[in-house]
C-alpha positions as CSV (number, residue, x, y, z in Angstrom):
1,X,-48.9,51.8,-19.3
2,X,-47.0,50.3,-16.5
3,X,-44.5,47.6,-17.4
4,X,-43.9,45.3,-14.5
5,X,-40.6,43.6,-14.4
6,X,-40.6,39.8,-13.9
7,X,-39.5,38.7,-10.5
8,X,-36.0,37.4,-10.1
9,X,-35.7,33.6,-9.9
10,X,-35.1,32.3,-6.5
11,X,-32.4,29.9,-5.5
12,X,-33.3,26.2,-5.8
13,X,-34.2,24.6,-2.4
14,X,-31.4,22.9,-0.5
15,X,-31.6,19.1,-0.2
16,X,-33.2,17.9,3.0
17,X,-30.8,15.0,3.3
18,X,-27.2,15.3,4.3
19,X,-24.9,13.6,1.7
20,X,-22.1,13.3,4.2
21,X,-22.0,10.2,6.3
22,X,-22.9,11.0,9.9
23,X,-20.4,10.4,12.6
24,X,-21.2,7.6,15.1
25,X,-22.3,8.7,18.5
26,X,-19.6,6.6,20.2
27,X,-16.5,6.6,18.1
28,X,-14.8,4.1,20.4
29,X,-17.5,1.5,19.5
30,X,-16.7,1.8,15.8
31,X,-16.3,-1.8,14.4
32,X,-12.6,-1.5,13.4
33,X,-10.6,-4.3,12.1
34,X,-8.7,-4.6,15.4
35,X,-12.0,-5.0,17.3
36,X,-13.3,-7.6,14.8
37,X,-10.0,-9.5,15.0
38,X,-10.2,-9.4,18.8
39,X,-13.7,-10.7,18.8
40,X,-12.7,-13.4,16.3
41,X,-9.7,-14.6,18.4
42,X,-11.6,-14.5,21.6
43,X,-14.7,-16.1,20.2
44,X,-12.7,-19.0,18.7
45,X,-11.0,-19.5,22.1
46,X,-14.3,-19.4,23.9
47,X,-15.9,-21.9,21.6
48,X,-12.9,-24.2,21.9
49,X,-12.9,-23.9,25.7
50,X,-16.6,-24.7,25.9
51,X,-16.2,-27.8,23.7
52,X,-13.2,-28.9,25.8
53,X,-15.1,-28.4,29.1
54,X,-18.0,-30.4,27.8
55,X,-15.8,-33.3,26.8
56,X,-14.0,-33.3,30.2
57,X,-17.3,-33.1,32.0
58,X,-18.8,-36.1,30.1
59,X,-15.6,-38.1,30.5
60,X,-15.5,-37.3,34.3
61,X,-19.2,-38.3,34.7
62,X,-18.7,-41.5,32.8
63,X,-15.6,-42.3,34.9
64,X,-17.4,-41.7,38.2
65,X,-20.3,-43.9,37.0
66,X,-23.2,-41.7,37.9
67,X,-25.7,-44.5,37.3
68,X,-28.1,-45.9,39.8
69,X,-26.1,-49.0,40.6
70,X,-24.0,-48.7,43.8
71,X,-20.3,-49.5,43.7
72,X,-20.6,-52.1,46.5
73,X,-23.4,-53.8,48.5
74,X,-23.4,-55.3,52.0
75,X,-25.1,-58.7,52.0
76,X,-24.5,-59.6,55.7
77,X,-22.5,-59.1,58.9
78,X,-20.5,-62.0,60.3
79,X,-19.2,-61.8,63.8
80,X,-19.0,-59.0,66.2
81,X,-21.5,-57.6,68.6
82,X,-23.1,-54.2,69.1
83,X,-21.9,-52.9,65.7
84,X,-22.8,-49.2,65.3
85,X,-22.5,-47.5,62.0
86,X,-22.6,-43.7,61.6
87,X,-21.3,-41.1,59.1
88,X,-21.1,-37.3,59.3
89,X,-21.1,-37.0,55.5
90,X,-24.1,-39.4,55.2
91,X,-26.6,-38.7,58.0
92,X,-29.1,-41.2,56.5
93,X,-26.9,-44.1,57.6
94,X,-27.5,-45.3,61.2
95,X,-27.4,-48.5,63.2
96,X,-31.1,-49.1,63.3
97,X,-31.5,-50.0,59.7
98,X,-31.8,-53.2,58.0
99,X,-29.2,-54.3,55.5
100,X,-31.4,-53.3,52.5
101,X,-32.1,-49.8,54.0
102,X,-28.3,-49.5,54.9
103,X,-27.3,-50.3,51.3
104,X,-29.9,-47.9,49.8
105,X,-28.7,-45.1,52.1
106,X,-25.0,-45.8,51.2
107,X,-25.9,-45.8,47.5
108,X,-27.8,-42.5,47.8
109,X,-24.9,-40.8,49.7
110,X,-22.4,-42.0,47.1
111,X,-24.6,-40.6,44.3
112,X,-24.9,-37.3,46.0
113,X,-21.1,-37.0,46.5
114,X,-20.6,-37.9,42.8
115,X,-23.0,-35.2,41.7
116,X,-21.5,-32.7,44.1
117,X,-18.0,-33.5,42.7
118,X,-19.3,-33.0,39.1
119,X,-21.0,-29.7,40.1
120,X,-17.8,-28.4,41.7
121,X,-15.8,-29.5,38.6
122,X,-18.3,-27.7,36.3
123,X,-18.4,-24.4,38.3
124,X,-14.7,-24.2,38.8
125,X,-14.1,-25.0,35.2
126,X,-16.5,-22.3,34.1
127,X,-14.8,-19.7,36.3
128,X,-11.4,-20.8,34.9
129,X,-12.8,-20.6,31.4
130,X,-14.2,-17.1,32.1
131,X,-10.8,-15.9,33.4
132,X,-8.9,-17.4,30.5
133,X,-11.5,-15.9,28.0
134,X,-10.7,-12.4,29.5
135,X,-7.0,-13.1,29.1
136,X,-7.6,-14.4,25.6
137,X,-9.5,-11.3,24.5
138,X,-6.8,-9.0,26.0
139,X,-4.1,-11.0,24.3
140,X,-6.0,-11.0,21.0
141,X,-6.5,-7.3,21.2
142,X,-2.8,-6.7,21.8
143,X,-1.8,-9.2,19.0
144,X,-4.3,-7.6,16.6
145,X,-2.8,-4.2,17.3
146,X,0.7,-5.5,16.7
147,X,-0.4,-7.2,13.4
148,X,-2.3,-4.0,12.2
149,X,0.5,-1.6,13.2
150,X,1.7,-1.3,9.6
151,X,-1.8,-0.3,8.5
152,X,-1.7,2.4,11.1
153,X,1.5,3.8,9.6
154,X,-0.1,3.6,6.2
155,X,-3.1,5.5,7.5
156,X,-1.0,8.2,9.2
157,X,1.0,8.7,6.0
158,X,-2.1,8.9,3.9
159,X,-3.4,11.6,6.2
160,X,-0.2,13.5,6.0
161,X,-0.3,13.3,2.2
162,X,-3.9,14.6,2.3
163,X,-2.5,17.7,3.9
164,X,-0.3,18.3,0.8
165,X,2.8,16.8,2.3
166,X,3.8,14.5,-0.6
167,X,7.3,14.0,0.8
168,X,6.2,11.6,3.5
169,X,6.9,7.9,2.9
170,X,5.9,4.8,4.9
171,X,9.2,2.9,4.5
172,X,7.8,-0.2,6.3
173,X,10.4,-2.7,7.7
174,X,9.7,-6.3,8.5
175,X,9.0,-9.5,6.6
176,X,8.1,-9.5,2.9
177,X,4.4,-10.1,3.4
178,X,1.2,-8.6,2.0
179,X,1.4,-5.5,4.3
180,X,4.9,-4.7,3.2
181,X,3.9,-5.1,-0.4
182,X,1.0,-2.7,0.1
183,X,3.3,-0.1,1.8
184,X,5.9,-0.3,-0.9
185,X,3.2,0.1,-3.6
186,X,1.9,3.1,-1.7
187,X,5.4,4.6,-1.5
188,X,5.8,4.1,-5.2
189,X,2.5,5.9,-5.9
190,X,3.5,8.8,-3.7
191,X,6.8,9.1,-5.5
192,X,5.1,9.4,-8.9
193,X,2.6,11.8,-7.5
194,X,5.3,14.0,-6.0
195,X,7.2,14.1,-9.3
196,X,4.1,15.0,-11.2
197,X,3.1,17.8,-8.8
198,X,6.6,19.1,-8.6
199,X,6.9,19.1,-12.4
200,X,3.6,20.9,-12.8
201,X,4.4,23.6,-10.2
202,X,7.9,24.1,-11.7
203,X,6.4,24.4,-15.2
204,X,3.7,26.9,-14.1
205,X,6.3,28.9,-12.1
206,X,8.9,29.0,-14.9
207,X,6.3,29.8,-17.6
208,X,4.9,32.6,-15.5
209,X,8.3,34.1,-14.9
210,X,9.2,33.8,-18.6
211,X,6.0,35.5,-19.6
212,X,6.2,38.4,-17.2
213,X,9.2,40.0,-19.0
214,X,7.7,40.3,-22.5
215,X,4.4,41.4,-21.1
216,X,6.1,44.2,-19.2
217,X,8.0,45.2,-22.3
218,X,4.7,45.3,-24.3
219,X,3.0,47.4,-21.6
220,X,5.9,49.9,-21.7
221,X,5.9,50.2,-25.5
222,X,2.1,50.7,-25.5
223,X,2.2,53.4,-22.8
224,X,5.0,55.2,-24.7
225,X,3.0,55.2,-27.9
226,X,-0.2,56.3,-26.1
227,X,1.7,59.2,-24.5
228,X,2.4,60.7,-28.0
229,X,-0.1,63.5,-28.4
230,X,0.2,63.4,-32.2
231,X,-0.9,59.8,-32.6
232,X,-4.1,59.3,-34.6
233,X,-7.3,58.5,-32.8
234,X,-7.6,55.1,-34.3
235,X,-4.0,54.2,-33.2
236,X,-4.8,55.5,-29.7
237,X,-8.0,53.4,-29.5
238,X,-6.1,50.3,-30.7
239,X,-3.3,51.0,-28.2
240,X,-5.9,51.2,-25.3
241,X,-7.4,47.9,-26.4
242,X,-4.0,46.2,-26.6
243,X,-3.1,47.7,-23.2
244,X,-6.2,46.3,-21.7
245,X,-5.5,42.9,-23.2
246,X,-1.9,43.1,-22.0
247,X,-3.1,44.0,-18.5
248,X,-5.4,41.0,-18.5
249,X,-2.6,38.7,-19.5
250,X,-0.4,40.1,-16.7
251,X,-3.2,39.4,-14.2
252,X,-3.4,35.8,-15.6
253,X,0.3,35.3,-15.2
254,X,0.3,36.7,-11.7
255,X,-2.6,34.5,-10.8
256,X,-0.9,31.4,-12.1
257,X,2.3,32.2,-10.3
258,X,0.4,32.8,-7.0
259,X,-1.6,29.6,-7.5
260,X,1.5,27.6,-8.0
261,X,3.1,29.2,-4.9
262,X,0.0,28.7,-2.7
263,X,-0.2,24.9,-3.5
264,X,2.8,24.4,-1.2
265,X,2.7,24.2,2.6
266,X,3.5,27.5,4.4
267,X,6.9,27.0,6.0
268,X,7.4,30.4,7.6
269,X,4.4,31.4,9.7
270,X,3.8,34.7,11.5
271,X,1.0,36.1,13.7
272,X,-1.5,37.8,11.4
273,X,-4.7,39.6,12.5
274,X,-7.4,38.4,10.2
275,X,-9.5,41.5,10.9
276,X,-6.7,43.8,9.8
277,X,-6.3,41.7,6.6
278,X,-10.0,42.0,5.9
279,X,-10.0,45.7,6.5
280,X,-7.1,46.3,4.1
281,X,-9.0,44.3,1.4
282,X,-12.1,46.4,2.0
283,X,-10.1,49.6,1.7
284,X,-8.7,48.5,-1.6
285,X,-12.2,47.7,-3.0
286,X,-14.0,50.7,-1.5
287,X,-13.7,52.9,-4.6
288,X,-15.0,50.1,-6.9
289,X,-17.8,49.4,-4.5
290,X,-18.8,53.1,-4.5
291,X,-18.7,53.2,-8.3
292,X,-21.0,50.2,-8.5
293,X,-23.3,51.4,-5.8
294,X,-22.5,48.5,-3.4
295,X,-22.5,49.1,0.3
296,X,-19.8,47.3,2.3
297,X,-20.6,46.6,5.9
298,X,-20.0,44.1,8.7
299,X,-18.1,43.9,12.1
300,X,-14.6,42.5,12.1
301,X,-13.5,41.2,15.5
302,X,-9.7,40.8,16.0
303,X,-8.6,37.2,15.6
304,X,-5.0,36.2,15.2
305,X,-3.9,33.2,13.0
306,X,-0.5,31.8,12.2
307,X,0.3,32.1,8.5
308,X,1.5,34.2,5.6
309,X,0.1,37.7,5.6
310,X,0.5,38.3,1.9
311,X,-1.4,35.1,0.9
312,X,-4.1,35.7,3.5
313,X,-4.6,39.2,2.2
314,X,-5.0,37.7,-1.3
315,X,-7.8,35.5,0.0
316,X,-9.6,38.5,1.5
317,X,-9.0,40.6,-1.6
318,X,-10.3,38.0,-4.0
319,X,-13.4,37.2,-2.0
320,X,-14.3,40.9,-1.4
321,X,-13.6,41.8,-5.1
322,X,-15.8,39.0,-6.3
323,X,-18.6,40.0,-3.9
324,X,-18.5,43.5,-5.2
325,X,-18.2,42.7,-8.9
326,X,-20.8,39.9,-9.0
327,X,-23.5,41.9,-7.3
328,X,-26.7,43.6,-8.1
329,X,-26.2,45.6,-11.3
330,X,-26.2,49.4,-10.7
331,X,-28.4,49.9,-13.8
332,X,-31.0,47.6,-12.4
333,X,-31.1,49.4,-9.1
334,X,-31.5,52.8,-10.9
335,X,-34.4,51.4,-13.1
336,X,-36.2,50.0,-10.1
337,X,-35.7,53.3,-8.2
338,X,-37.7,55.3,-10.8
339,X,-41.3,56.1,-9.6
340,X,-44.1,54.2,-11.1
341,X,-47.5,55.4,-11.9
342,X,-48.8,53.3,-9.0
343,X,-46.5,55.2,-6.6
344,X,-44.1,52.3,-6.0
345,X,-41.2,52.6,-3.6
346,X,-37.4,52.7,-3.9
347,X,-35.2,49.6,-3.9
348,X,-31.9,49.7,-2.1
349,X,-28.7,48.8,-3.9
350,X,-26.5,45.8,-3.4
351,X,-24.4,45.1,-0.3
352,X,-21.4,43.1,0.8
353,X,-21.0,42.0,4.4
354,X,-17.4,41.2,5.6
355,X,-17.1,39.7,9.1
356,X,-14.3,38.0,11.2
357,X,-14.7,36.1,14.4
358,X,-13.2,33.4,16.6
359,X,-15.4,30.4,17.0
360,X,-14.7,27.0,18.6
361,X,-10.9,27.5,18.4
362,X,-11.0,28.5,14.8
363,X,-10.8,31.8,12.9
364,X,-13.9,32.4,10.7
365,X,-13.8,34.9,7.8
366,X,-17.2,35.3,6.1
367,X,-18.1,37.4,3.0
368,X,-21.8,37.6,2.0
369,X,-23.2,39.5,-0.8
370,X,-26.3,40.2,-2.9
371,X,-26.2,39.2,-6.5
372,X,-27.5,36.8,-9.1
373,X,-29.0,33.5,-8.1
374,X,-26.4,30.7,-7.9
375,X,-27.8,27.1,-8.0
376,X,-26.4,24.9,-5.3
377,X,-25.2,22.3,-7.8
378,X,-22.9,24.9,-9.4
379,X,-21.0,25.8,-6.3
380,X,-18.2,23.3,-6.8
381,X,-17.5,24.6,-10.3
382,X,-16.8,28.1,-9.0
383,X,-13.6,26.9,-7.4
384,X,-12.2,25.4,-10.5
385,X,-9.6,27.4,-12.5
386,X,-11.0,29.4,-15.4
387,X,-14.5,28.1,-14.6
388,X,-17.4,30.6,-14.3
389,X,-21.1,30.1,-13.6
390,X,-22.5,31.6,-16.8
391,X,-21.5,33.5,-19.8
392,X,-21.9,37.0,-18.4
393,X,-19.1,36.3,-15.9
394,X,-16.5,35.9,-18.6
395,X,-15.9,39.6,-19.2
396,X,-12.4,40.9,-19.0
397,X,-13.3,43.5,-16.4
398,X,-14.2,40.9,-13.9
399,X,-10.9,39.0,-13.6
400,X,-9.4,35.9,-15.2
401,X,-11.3,33.2,-13.3
402,X,-8.5,32.3,-10.8
403,X,-9.7,34.2,-7.7
404,X,-11.6,31.4,-5.9
405,X,-9.1,28.8,-7.0
406,X,-6.3,30.8,-5.4
407,X,-8.4,31.4,-2.3
408,X,-9.1,27.6,-1.9
409,X,-5.4,26.8,-2.5
410,X,-4.2,29.4,0.1
411,X,-6.7,28.2,2.7
412,X,-5.6,24.6,2.2
413,X,-1.9,25.6,2.6
414,X,-2.8,27.2,5.9
415,X,-4.5,24.0,7.1
416,X,-8.0,25.5,6.6
417,X,-10.8,25.3,4.1
418,X,-13.3,27.5,2.3
419,X,-17.0,26.8,1.6
420,X,-19.7,28.6,-0.4
421,X,-23.4,28.6,0.1
422,X,-26.1,30.2,-2.0
423,X,-28.2,33.0,-0.4
424,X,-31.9,33.1,-0.6
425,X,-32.8,35.7,-3.2
426,X,-29.4,35.6,-4.8
427,X,-25.7,36.0,-3.9
428,X,-23.3,33.8,-2.0
429,X,-22.0,33.3,1.5
430,X,-18.3,32.5,1.4
431,X,-16.8,31.1,4.6
432,X,-13.1,30.7,5.3
433,X,-12.1,28.6,8.3
434,X,-8.5,28.7,9.5
435,X,-6.9,27.2,12.6
436,X,-5.9,29.6,15.3
């Protein structure tokens, strides 16, 4: 009887939509407050100018009396002989006209001159309005920038705070208006946040340092008792259990201390080859990988970053260790490697791929592995301290649950970030991006 093993569940499909807001194709066309205020100032000036121009045009037209009645009319000519009348501006007037024709021609010419004067007034006024509108928009843009300058300082300070620099303050000077009140409120919030984070880090650091001494004493005492060849078997078994528990507690304390240290910005930076760091992490995990039947592969191109070599090595070591420990179980590979009555094949063991490369001015460190299926909605939980995906990942032989939290904290301290994606068929793809 051939017992077929059920197929491993596949990873859930990735969403087809992008939850992040796409960036605009033309960032300079983004409707910022400054642009909107400029359009508001310029638009109001333009509307007021058009209204003023219309009123001036109507008053000028009424003053020039553009009606059909002439301003004067010749009723007769008394005295004089051989009178000749001619006008360069009014060719319709000549000496061979009767008085009625002469008066009509004069009225027509005067009406044309009035309309020409109004047209010139309108065209020149429109040109002047257009020029003033351009000046008004430029002036409004400059004034909007001056008015919104405090908001720019608030934004730059907020970005600096987002980079874990809680010591920055706005310290806005000027009149006691709404913007200064907003800046002072923001400074007060930053002050409280800095005190809270400083107290938290100080507590974790002090507690970790205080706990290391008794744990070291306990380890020494247990090792001394275990070295006694005359100790009973039960006592030796109990000592080994206590020693393993003590070792786990030491790992927890070291992890907390490193996590508190990596939350701060890296002050002293040196040139570190990320490929060398990754190779050292692979060498440290090689024996454990061979024991678990996990193959480590991948090309590591040299790429130099500025940072702390010890902390960067801890990132690489944590990621590679997790990739080896949370992989395809060796027992499962051995069971599937047994021949079936149907003449089945052999299944290869798990693997871990570690690569480094430079891409778009950034250093990329990628660790991929085979392993259990990880749902996409559980990815964020993996980076939380003491959070694990499922119950089988809580064993004491697989760490204390701080590895990914430390990796994310160290990456942020170096100005980078770390992301995780589920692989099809199981496993994860961990990607660390650091500035070069």
